[in-house]
Structures are given as C-alpha cells and as structure tokens.
N, C-alpha and C positions, 0 to 999 in steps of 0.2 A: 231328441232332434235327429232326424234322419239325414238331412242334406244340408251341408253348409258349403257354399261356393265362394271362391275368391278369384280375382282376376289373375292372369298370368302375364308375364312380360313379353311372351312370344305371341305373334299374330295367331298362329294355329291354336295355342292354348286359350287365348281370349275368345276365339270363335267357339271352341269346344265348350268352354265354361258357359258362355251366353246361351248356347243351344240347350245345355242341361238346365239352366235357370228357367227358360221359358216352358219347360215341361212341368213346372210346379203349378199348384192351384193357389197357394197363399204365399205372401211375400212380406218380409220386413226389410225395408230398403233404407239406404243412407241417402244423403243429398248428393247423389251422383247420377249423371245421365245413364251410366251403364246399368245400374240396378233399376232406375226409373223405367228405362225402355223395356227391360225384360218384364216388369210388372205391367206396364201399360199395354204391351202387345198381347199378353196372355190373360190378364185378369178379366173376369166376367162378373155378373151380378152376384154370384155365389162365392166369389173370391174375397179373402180378407187381405187387405194391403195396409200396412202401417208405414207412416212416413214421419220424418221430423218436421216440427213446425216451430219456428219459421224454417223455410227451406234453406235459406242462406242467413245464418244468425248474425253475421258481421256486415250485413247489407241493409240499408234502410228501406229498400224497395221490397214490397210484399209480392212474392211470386205465388200466383194462384194457378198452378199448372197441373193440378191433379183433379180427378173426378170427385164428385161430392161424396160418394160412398167410401172413399179411402179414409182410414182412421188416422187422425193427426195426433202425434205425441209431442207435447210441449217440451222443448229443450231450453236450457237456460244459458 
C-alpha cells in the first residue's frame, strides 16, 4: 500500500488531503461523501473503485448513487 489518506480536523488539512486523494487512479471508499467525491471526480473507465453495499446499512432506503462499473462489497 503506497498511499493511505485520512481527513484532518483543520480546513487546510482537509483540502490538502482531498487534493492528494484525487491524484489516485483506484479507490477503496467508505460510505462518506468525502471519499465518494474524490473517487467520483477522479475515476474513469480504467479506475477500480470499491464501495460498501448497502451504502447506509441502518437505513431502509436503497441509495443508488454510484456508477455501474464501481465494485460493491457486501457489508453485514
């Protein structure tokens, strides 16, 4: 694993981390808009993006907010 990013509590740190995240080609994201947006803005047809399914496990609503080519990993 070359790059692992986490958010910072400071505004500048959060922006820096996000700009580093969008430089990647592949993504493993959590069910957060922060990681989702980095993957959404940067991914292309050659990118591998894995996401949890369901997106919100404690919610009865089925969120279908991701492109078809993203890989869904079943969570329990």
